[in-house]
Each structure stands twice: as C-alpha cells, then as structure tokens.
N, C-alpha and C positions, 0 to 999 in steps of 0.2 A: 901080417897077423890076420887070422881069420876071425870073423865076428862070431857071436855065440851060436849061430846056426851052422857055422862052418861053410857057408855058401859064398862068401865074398871076401876078397883080400882088402885090407885096410892099409893104405900107404901113409906112414907118419913122416912129418917134416920136423927137423930139429930147429929150435929157436936159434937165432944168430949168436946170442950171448947166454952164458950161464945165469941162472937166477938164484942168488944166495948159494952159489956153488953147485947147484943142481943142473944137470943137462935135462932139458924139457923137450919132449917130442909131442906133437899134436896132430890130430887128423879130424876131418869132418867127413860125414857120409850122409847120404839120403836116408830118411826113415823108411823102413819097410812097412810099418803100421800106419803111417800118416803120410800118404803121397803128397809131394810138394813141400814137405818139411825136412829140416836138416838137424843132425845131431853131432856131438863132438866127443872125442876121446883124447886122453893124454896119458903119458908116462913121464915120470920125473925120477932121475937117478943121481945119486951122489955116493961116491966111494965110502964105505963104512956105515951107510945109512940104509934103512929099508926103502925099497922102491915104492913110489906112489903110482898106482895105476887106477884110472877112473874113466868110466863111461858116463857121460853126462846125459841124464834123462830128459833135460829140457829140450823142447822142440823150437827150432828157429825157422823163420820164413825164407832164408836164403843162405848160401854157403858163407858169404862175407860176415853175416851176423853170427853164424855158428862159429866161425873162426875167431872172431874178436872175443866172443864170450868164452870160448874154450880156453883161449890163452889167458884171459883175465882170471878165470876160475883156477887154472893150473897154477898161476903165480900166487893166488891167494892160498891155495892148498900148500904150496911150498913154504910160504911165509908162516902159515899155521904150524907146520912141522918144525920149522926153525925156532919159532917162539916156544913150542912145547919142550924143546931141548934145553931152553934157558939160555 
C-alpha cells in the first residue's frame, strides 16, 4: 500500500490470531514530518463487516513502541466495533 503522498510502500504484517473474528494487519513507518519518530497503521477485516482502516497520528520514539501501540489501538478499535454491534 502506498502512503498518502504515494511515495513509499507500506508493508503490513498479519497478527498471528484473529481478534474477535477480525484479521488484523499492522505496519509501522518512519514519520516524514518528524525525523526520528515512528507512526503506525492498521487494517482489520471480518467477513460481512465493514473494514477498519486507521493511520495512527501519534508519534513514537522507536519502531517497537510504535508496533506495540499500533497493535493495542487496533485491538481496542476492533473491540469497540464488536461492542457497537451488540
């Protein structure tokens, strides 16, 4: 997937297990506006449900921190979508 500027390819990694039936892909990338900072993106898919696609605007100090927080936020967004369905 290209980022918003179309300049860079983003490689997503699939979580090992589904989260509430959703397949979750995550990626981290260096910030272009804040050198030395990292950002995250995720997609979550479940058959019959709208896909969740989020670019996280938070900046992190390193890729590991970005990864952990991206996965945490992705899982929280999935849980929120599941709870909204009742």
